[in-house]
N, CA and C of each residue as an Amber inpcrd file, in Angstrom:
protein
   291
   4.9020000   2.4610000 -16.1030000   4.1730000   1.7220000 -14.9970000
   2.8960000   2.4860000 -14.7920000   1.8140000   1.9070000 -14.6650000
   0.4700000   2.5300000 -14.2700000   0.2260000   2.3700000 -12.6520000
   0.0090000   3.3800000 -12.2770000  -0.3360000   3.3670000 -10.7560000
  -1.6060000   3.4870000 -10.2760000  -2.0610000   2.9420000  -9.4560000
  -3.4430000   2.8020000  -8.6790000  -3.3220000   2.5570000  -7.4460000
  -3.3720000   3.7830000  -6.6480000  -3.2760000   3.7630000  -5.3000000
  -4.2320000   3.1780000  -4.4340000  -3.8560000   2.1450000  -3.5910000
  -4.7650000   1.4660000  -2.7690000  -5.0430000   2.0800000  -1.4780000
  -3.9880000   2.6090000  -0.7610000  -3.7720000   3.4090000   0.5650000
  -2.5570000   3.9610000   0.7900000  -2.6340000   4.7930000   1.8530000
  -1.3820000   5.3050000   2.2330000  -1.0750000   5.0520000   3.6430000
   0.0320000   4.7810000   4.1590000   0.6240000   4.4650000   5.3710000
   1.3350000   5.6800000   5.6460000   1.2230000   5.9530000   7.1650000
   2.1810000   6.9070000   7.8700000   3.4170000   6.4360000   7.7160000
   4.5590000   7.2960000   7.5830000   5.8020000   6.7830000   7.5690000
   6.3940000   7.1190000   8.8360000   7.2690000   6.2690000   9.5940000
   7.7510000   6.6940000  10.8280000   8.7530000   7.7920000  10.9660000
   8.7860000   8.5050000  11.8480000   9.7700000   9.7220000  12.2240000
  11.1010000   9.2390000  12.1160000  11.4090000   7.8450000  12.6910000
  12.7330000   7.3250000  12.6470000  12.5350000   6.0790000  11.9840000
  13.8040000   5.7200000  11.2520000  13.8430000   4.3310000  10.5700000
  12.9800000   4.2300000   9.4350000  12.8130000   5.4270000   8.7480000
  12.0590000   5.5440000   7.4990000  12.5380000   4.6970000   6.3030000
  13.8840000   4.5790000   6.2050000  14.7170000   3.7410000   5.1880000
  14.5010000   2.3570000   5.4900000  14.4920000   1.9270000   6.8700000
  14.1860000   0.7500000   7.2220000  12.6170000   0.1500000   6.7580000
  11.7620000   1.0470000   7.0390000  10.3120000   0.7840000   6.8030000
   9.9530000   0.7650000   5.2460000  10.5930000   1.4860000   4.8130000
  10.3840000   1.5800000   3.3170000  10.9470000   0.4790000   2.6260000
  11.9030000  -0.0810000   2.8730000  12.6930000  -1.3670000   2.4100000
  11.6250000  -2.4690000   2.6850000  11.3860000  -2.6360000   4.0110000
  10.3160000  -3.5790000   4.7160000   9.3360000  -3.6800000   3.8470000
   8.5010000  -2.5420000   3.5590000   7.2950000  -2.4740000   2.9030000
   7.4430000  -2.9810000   1.4790000   8.5360000  -2.3730000   0.9890000
   8.7090000  -2.8680000  -0.5430000   8.7730000  -4.2910000  -0.6300000
   9.6000000  -4.8340000   0.2550000   9.8930000  -6.2060000   0.3270000
   8.5540000  -6.9910000   0.2510000   7.7950000  -6.7620000   1.1680000
   6.4930000  -7.4000000   1.6100000   5.4190000  -7.1240000   0.6140000
   5.2690000  -5.9490000   0.0870000   4.1670000  -5.7300000  -1.1540000
   4.9460000  -6.2300000  -2.4090000   6.0050000  -6.3850000  -2.6340000
   6.6310000  -7.1140000  -3.7700000   6.2070000  -8.5900000  -3.9120000
   6.0450000  -9.1140000  -2.7530000   5.4670000 -10.5060000  -2.7200000
   4.2310000 -10.7380000  -3.3300000   3.0930000  -9.8490000  -3.1540000
   2.1440000  -9.7520000  -3.3970000   1.4990000  -9.0510000  -4.7280000
   2.7680000  -8.4880000  -5.5660000   2.5080000  -7.5920000  -6.5260000
   2.3480000  -6.1740000  -6.5920000   2.4670000  -5.7820000  -5.3840000
   2.0320000  -4.3490000  -5.2310000   3.2580000  -3.6220000  -5.0220000
   3.2130000  -2.2360000  -5.1260000   4.5210000  -1.3640000  -5.0700000
   4.2390000  -0.4550000  -3.9580000   5.4660000   0.3440000  -3.4830000
   5.3810000   1.3120000  -2.3000000   6.4000000   2.4160000  -2.8410000
   5.7390000   3.6080000  -2.7730000   6.5320000   4.8770000  -2.9580000
   6.5130000   5.5530000  -1.7990000   7.5210000   6.3420000  -1.8530000
   7.7350000   7.4760000  -0.7230000   7.0970000   8.6520000  -1.0990000
   6.3490000   9.4000000  -0.3570000   5.3870000  10.5590000  -0.9640000
   5.4300000  11.5310000  -0.0560000   5.7750000  12.5890000  -0.2410000
   5.7340000  13.9990000   0.4980000   4.6700000  14.7250000   0.6120000
   3.7960000  14.8860000   1.8040000   2.6040000  15.4810000   1.9070000
   2.8340000  16.7710000   2.2620000   2.3480000  17.7180000   1.5150000
   2.3020000  19.1130000   1.9750000   1.3120000  19.4720000   2.9610000
   1.7190000  20.2240000   4.3430000   0.9140000  20.6900000   5.1540000
   1.1860000  22.0940000   5.6520000   0.3460000  22.6640000   6.4260000
   0.5510000  24.0470000   6.8670000   1.8060000  23.9980000   7.7630000
   2.2700000  23.0580000   8.3910000   3.4510000  23.0810000   9.2850000
   4.5080000  22.5040000   8.5240000   4.7630000  22.1910000   7.3980000
   5.7890000  21.6480000   6.4650000   5.3120000  20.2280000   5.8850000
   6.2240000  19.7630000   5.2830000   5.8890000  18.4890000   4.5570000
   6.1030000  17.4060000   5.4930000   5.5710000  16.1730000   5.3450000
   5.8250000  15.0040000   5.9100000   5.6240000  13.7780000   4.9950000
   6.3870000  12.7660000   5.4690000   6.4780000  11.5580000   4.6360000
   5.4150000  10.5330000   4.8700000   4.8400000   9.8920000   3.7170000
   4.0520000   8.7780000   3.9650000   4.4660000   7.7270000   2.7220000
   3.7570000   6.5850000   2.9260000   3.9640000   5.6190000   1.8960000
   2.8990000   5.3350000   1.1000000   2.7480000   5.4870000  -0.1050000
   1.5490000   5.2080000  -1.0610000   1.7310000   3.7020000  -1.4600000
   0.7910000   2.9390000  -1.2460000   0.5310000   1.7480000  -1.8050000
  -0.0340000   1.5510000  -2.6670000   0.5620000   0.9290000  -4.0640000
  -0.1720000   0.7700000  -5.3470000  -0.6690000  -0.5720000  -5.5820000
  -1.7490000  -0.9980000  -6.1930000  -2.2170000  -2.1460000  -6.5440000
  -1.4610000  -2.6890000  -7.6950000  -1.2780000  -3.8160000  -7.8640000
  -0.7170000  -4.5510000  -8.9570000  -1.3140000  -4.1590000 -10.2330000
  -0.5460000  -3.9280000 -11.3740000  -1.1070000  -3.5080000 -12.6310000
  -2.3560000  -4.1300000 -12.8580000  -2.3930000  -5.6300000 -12.6320000
  -3.4880000  -6.3640000 -13.0580000  -4.8780000  -6.1100000 -12.4820000
  -4.6960000  -5.3000000 -11.2360000  -5.8940000  -5.1440000 -10.4000000
  -6.3480000  -3.7580000 -10.4360000  -5.6100000  -2.5530000 -11.2280000
  -5.8540000  -1.3460000 -10.8840000  -7.1030000  -0.9420000 -11.5160000
  -7.6270000  -1.3520000 -12.6150000  -8.8140000  -0.9480000 -13.2610000
 -10.0830000  -1.5390000 -12.7390000  -9.9430000  -2.4760000 -11.7800000
 -11.1460000  -3.5570000 -11.6040000 -11.7980000  -2.4870000 -10.5040000
 -12.9810000  -2.2120000 -10.8010000 -14.0850000  -1.6420000  -9.9990000
 -14.9930000  -2.5730000  -9.3370000 -15.1490000  -2.5000000  -8.0400000
 -15.7020000  -3.5330000  -7.2650000 -17.3390000  -3.2600000  -7.4340000
 -17.7760000  -2.0310000  -7.7790000 -19.1870000  -1.8710000  -8.0340000
 -19.6650000  -1.9420000  -9.4530000 -18.7020000  -2.3850000 -10.5730000
 -19.0380000  -2.6760000 -11.7350000 -19.6570000  -3.9760000 -11.8540000
 -20.8350000  -3.9970000 -12.3890000 -21.5460000  -5.4190000 -12.4150000
 -21.0710000  -6.2170000 -13.6640000 -20.1940000  -5.5870000 -14.4610000
 -19.9190000  -6.4130000 -15.7520000 -18.2390000  -7.0770000 -15.4910000
 -17.7840000  -6.9690000 -14.1590000 -16.5110000  -7.4350000 -13.9320000
 -16.5100000  -8.8610000 -13.6100000 -15.5960000  -9.4670000 -14.0630000
 -15.2990000 -10.9740000 -14.0040000 -15.3080000 -11.3610000 -12.3720000
 -16.2310000 -12.2310000 -12.0340000 -16.0800000 -12.5280000 -10.5490000
 -14.7670000 -12.9840000 -10.1250000 -13.9340000 -13.6220000 -10.8590000
 -12.6500000 -14.2770000 -10.6260000 -11.8230000 -13.1940000 -10.4220000
 -11.9040000 -12.0640000 -11.1080000 -11.0690000 -10.8510000 -10.9470000
 -11.5900000 -10.1590000  -9.6370000 -12.5930000 -10.0680000  -9.2320000
 -13.1050000  -9.5910000  -7.9550000 -12.5910000 -10.2970000  -6.8200000
 -12.6790000 -11.6570000  -6.8500000 -11.7610000 -12.4510000  -6.1190000
 -10.5710000 -12.2830000  -5.8460000  -9.7410000 -12.1570000  -6.9550000
  -8.3310000 -11.8690000  -6.9040000  -8.0760000 -10.6390000  -6.1340000
  -8.9130000  -9.5440000  -6.3470000  -8.6470000  -8.3970000  -5.6400000
  -8.9620000  -8.5550000  -4.3330000 -10.0930000  -9.0660000  -3.9230000
 -10.4180000  -9.6300000  -2.2010000  -9.3000000 -10.1680000  -1.7040000
  -8.7190000 -11.3230000  -2.2460000  -7.5700000 -11.9410000  -1.7670000
  -6.3630000 -10.9500000  -1.6310000  -6.1010000 -10.1420000  -2.6630000
  -4.9210000  -9.1280000  -2.4440000  -5.2980000  -8.1370000  -0.9800000
  -6.5360000  -7.8800000  -1.2220000  -6.7440000  -6.9040000  -0.0220000
  -6.5180000  -7.4360000   1.3580000  -6.8390000  -8.7600000   1.3930000
  -6.6990000  -9.5260000   2.6420000  -5.2270000  -9.5270000   3.0010000
  -4.2690000  -9.8250000   1.7780000  -2.8300000  -9.9760000   2.1190000
  -2.1910000  -8.5860000   2.4770000  -2.9450000  -7.7000000   1.9080000
  -2.4100000  -6.1080000   1.9990000  -2.6920000  -5.6960000   3.4450000
  -3.8420000  -6.1960000   3.9470000  -4.3320000  -5.7960000   5.3120000
  -3.5190000  -6.5690000   6.3390000  -2.8980000  -7.6700000   6.0640000
  -1.9740000  -8.3350000   6.9720000  -0.6390000  -7.7540000   7.1800000
  -0.1470000  -7.2830000   5.8370000   1.2210000  -6.4080000   5.8290000
   0.9540000  -5.4180000   6.7330000  -0.1290000  -4.6170000   6.5550000
  -0.4590000  -3.3670000   7.2540000  -0.4520000  -3.6400000   8.5710000
  -0.9250000  -4.5870000   9.2170000  -1.0770000  -5.0540000  10.5230000
   0.5080000  -5.3280000  11.0780000   1.0740000  -6.1060000  10.1820000
   2.4570000  -6.2780000  10.5960000   3.3560000  -5.1910000  10.6570000
   3.2820000  -4.2470000   9.5720000   3.8400000  -3.0690000   9.4190000
   3.5740000  -2.3350000  10.7780000   2.4030000  -2.0110000  11.3360000
   2.1030000  -1.1070000  12.5580000   2.5830000  -1.7000000  13.7290000
   2.7110000  -3.1360000  13.9930000   3.3610000  -3.8880000  14.9210000
   5.0880000  -3.4560000  15.1050000   5.4180000  -3.5950000  13.7830000
   6.9200000  -3.4420000  13.6350000   7.4720000  -2.0760000  13.8360000
   6.5960000  -1.1560000  13.5570000   7.2390000   0.0790000  13.5530000
   6.3290000   1.0980000  14.3750000   5.5810000   0.5040000  15.2560000
   4.5820000   1.3380000  15.9450000   5.2140000   2.2920000  16.9750000
   6.5610000   2.0010000  17.3460000   7.2230000   2.8790000  18.2970000
   7.9840000   4.1450000  17.6290000   7.9080000   3.9430000  16.0730000
   8.2240000   4.8770000  15.3460000   7.2670000   5.9700000  14.7880000
   6.0660000   5.3730000  14.9890000   5.0310000   6.1300000  14.0850000
   4.5160000   7.4480000  14.9580000
């Protein structure tokens, strides 16, 4: 599997398993993947969720003038859907973040 990280979400301090399951389910619907990632910090490791693009969108560079406009549109639509998921995630798990 080729990875292409779109963004990272903070993982909740409680209900991390529920949050990971929910995010995976939601991003699966739009072709993205979610990985649990451990971040190193001076005060110890802390978890986050890395959100990866679908494989067909990984190599699309928004600034490349030679990119097919249809692919750019697909990537824009994917971003819109990912932003909705992020908003819903924040609402659903805000008390644990």
